[in-house]
N, C-alpha and C positions, 0 to 999 in steps of 0.2 A: 720913641727913642727920646730923651732930652735932652739941653745944650750940653752936656757934660757929656756924655757918652757920643751925638755928636763930633766934637771938639777930637775926642781921643781920636776916634774912626778916622777924623779927616787926618790927623799925623800919621795914625797908623798907614793909611791909602798912597800920602808923599814920600815917607819913608820907603817902603818896600816895590812902590808897583814898578821904581826903573831898577831895586838891587834884584839879583838873581833870587831871588826868596821866595816870591810868592804873593803879591797883595793881597790875593783871595785867600787863599792859606790864613792869612794873619785876620782880615775880616773875619773869618769862620772863629776860628780858634780863641780869639782874644775874648770876641764877646763868650762865646762856650764857659773859659775860664772865669769870666767875670758874675757868669749870669746872668746876663741879657741875653732877649732874641736876638737869634740869627738875624742883621739886618737884610738879607736875601741876595738874589742875583740881580733884582732891580735897583738896590741901593750899591752893591757894588760900582756896575754900571754907569751908574748917573755921574755918582761921586768921581769916575775917571775923566770926566771932562773939565775937572780942575789939573789935575797930572797930564792933560793933555794941551792945557792953557801955556801949561809949564812949559812943555816941548816947543812949542810954536813961540813962545817968548824966547824962549834960551837957542833956538835954533832957527831963528828967526830971516839970517839974511841968508843959508840955507835954503829955506821954505820958499821965499821969494824967488831968489835965484830959480828956481823949480820951475813953479808955479809960471813965473813970465817968459821961460823958454818954451816949455808944454806951449802955452796959446801965440806964442812966436811961431814957432815949430809948424804948428795946425796951418797958424793963417800964410805963412810960406809955402805950406806943400810938401815941408820937411821934418815931420814929427820925429825924425832922432837926428838929428843935424850936431846936435849939440851933444855935449857930457850930462849938462844939467838938465834937459829934457826928456835926455835915453834916463837917466834916473828917474825920473817922475814917472814915466809910462811903467819900469820895471818897477815900481813901488807899489803898481796901479794894478798890477799880473799878480803881482806877490801878497798882494792882500786878499784874493777872490779863491784860493781855498777857503780861508778863513771862517769868508764870509757865507761859504758851502755848507761846511760840515758844519759852523752856529746855526745855520738854521733847518740843517737835517737832525740833529739832537738837542734842538733848543731846548724840549722836556728835558731830556737825563741832566742836563747843565744846571739847569734851575734846581733839580729838585736833589734824585738818587747820587749824582755825582759830587755833590756836597755833603755827601758823608766823610766824618772823620776817616775813616779807612780807605778812600778814595785820596785826601790830601794827604797823608801821613804817607802812603804808598808813591805818590807822587813826586813828593820832598823827599825820598831817601830815592828814589829812582835814577831821575834827574841829577841828583848829585853824585851818582855812579859812571853817569852817559859826563858829567860835564869833567868825572876824573879822568876817566879816557881820552878825552877831547884833550884835557892838557896835558898828559903825557904823549898823545900824538903830537902834537906842538913843541913839546919842548925837543924831541926826537927830530924834528923835523929840523928845528933851527939848530942842533947840536953838527945837522948834517948842511948844513949853510946856507938853508931855504931861506927866500924871501917872503917875510907876509905880507898878503893882498893889502895895499889899502884904496879909501874910497875911488878912487880913480879905476881901478884895477876890478870893482863888483861887475861882473857881465852875469847875463841874462840865466846861463843854467844856476850861477848863485842864488838871483833874486828868487827864482822859481823854488828851487830848494829849499832857501829860508823861507820861503812864506809857506812850502807845505809843511814845513815843522813848527811853524809860528801856531799851525790846526792845533799843535800837545796842547798849547796853553787853554785850549777851554775847558782842558781839565783840571777843577781846582786843586792846588798843591803844585802845577809845574811851573809859572810864572811864565806871563809872553819874554819878559826880559833873558830869563833861563834859558829857554828853548832855543829863542835865536839866537842870544851868544854860542851856545854850544854847537848850535848849527854851522855856524860862522865859522868855530872854530875849528869843525871837521871840513871845511870848505877852504881850510889856511889864510882863514882873515883873521889880522892883527886884534887883539882882543879889545882895542880901543875902536877900531874900524869895526867891528861884530857889534858892538853896543852902540855907537852912532847908526849904526843903517838899522837895530834893531828898534830904536827911537822913532826915526822917519818912516819906519815901516810897520808903526804903530797908529802912527796918526789917524790914517782912513778906515782901520777896520775899531779902534774908542770911537772916535768919529760917531758915525753910523751905528754902532750897538749902544753908546749914551742918548741919542737925540730918542730911538725907537724904545728905549726904555722909561725917557721921559716922558714921551709920546703916549705909552701904554701906560703910564702910571701918571700922569696927569690929574685925574680925579684923586684918586688918593691923596695925592700929594698936598693938593689946596684944600682938601677937604679940613683940614684945621691950621690955623697959623704957627702953629709947633712945629708941623710937616714939613711944611715952607720955608720956616727958620732952619732948621735941621738939616736939609738938604743943602740949602745956600752954605750954612757957617761950615759943614762937612767939605763941600766942595772946594772952597774958598780956601782953608786949612789944610785942603789936601796938594791944590796947586802952589801956595807958596812955599810948603814944606817938600814938593817936589823937583820943584828949581833947583832948591839947595842940594838934592837927592843925587839929579842928574850931573851936577859941576864936578861932585863929588866922587861919586862911581867912573867919568872917562877921567879924571886926574889920576885915580888911584888905579886903574888900570891899564896906567903910561906906564910902571914901573913893578907892579904886581901881579900875579898869578890871582883867579878867581878861588884858590883855594880856602882862603877862611870864608865865603860861601858855602863852599863846599862840605869844610865841618859841620859849618852851623844848620844847614839843611838837614843832614844825619842827624844831629843832636837832637832838634825839632821832631824831624819825624819819628823817632825814635821814642822821643818823649810823650810824643801823643799817643804810642801805642801803647805803653804803659800804664798812659793813663783810661785808656779806654778798657785793657784790661782787668786795671784795679777797678773799674766803675767807679772813677771821679770822674769821667766825661760819658755824657751819651755820646755816643755815635752819628747822631740824625737830633 
């Protein structure tokens, strides 16, 4: 990978990590269209450390409050004594499913599931689920229902969204996409679903990034070019990712996810057409 490719893929990662359109899909599709080599699941996981940093910076106050209250709760013997402490433990519990399934299906995630057939299917499939979730939410609002805010998220919500997050292991599904969809089905507001999605992503993204960094370290440092490419892509993804978070949270305050649904349907269908015509190789 040269420096130009690293910058482009860093921008792509930053733009698509938090929007419900799948960063993994775009990191697989764009190199295929450009005639570049597939950067691989390891590259994707490592570069996500940049977008992880964006979440840490954007939600710095929330995260420090959660960590502080979790530690204080343990020291005082009241681990669930405050809303922030409870949120910390719910995030931890919600992270367990994706860790378990990630380890069980690690080989498939890094190989066969990166087929463009899987990716296009996931793009279209989640678009349809998100459409159903939006229609359900619209019906509930028309009946006078109140959507849940961050303070109203309970253990059932956290565990269910955590389980749903595991679907994001399939390239093309989108971590934010599946968790926002799950949040809408559980009657969270769009902004709350997105906010909780970002916080929930922290432990799993950190674990995956550190693991792949450790696993791939010898290859990364085997040449200065490899090391520079990874660093550049990670920094670029972090800067662009910060702007992407701010955009999405503000956008969802007054808009539905319709634009993302349409984009996913068009992209997934476009990939299938290019695969059928031989313009793109599936693997």
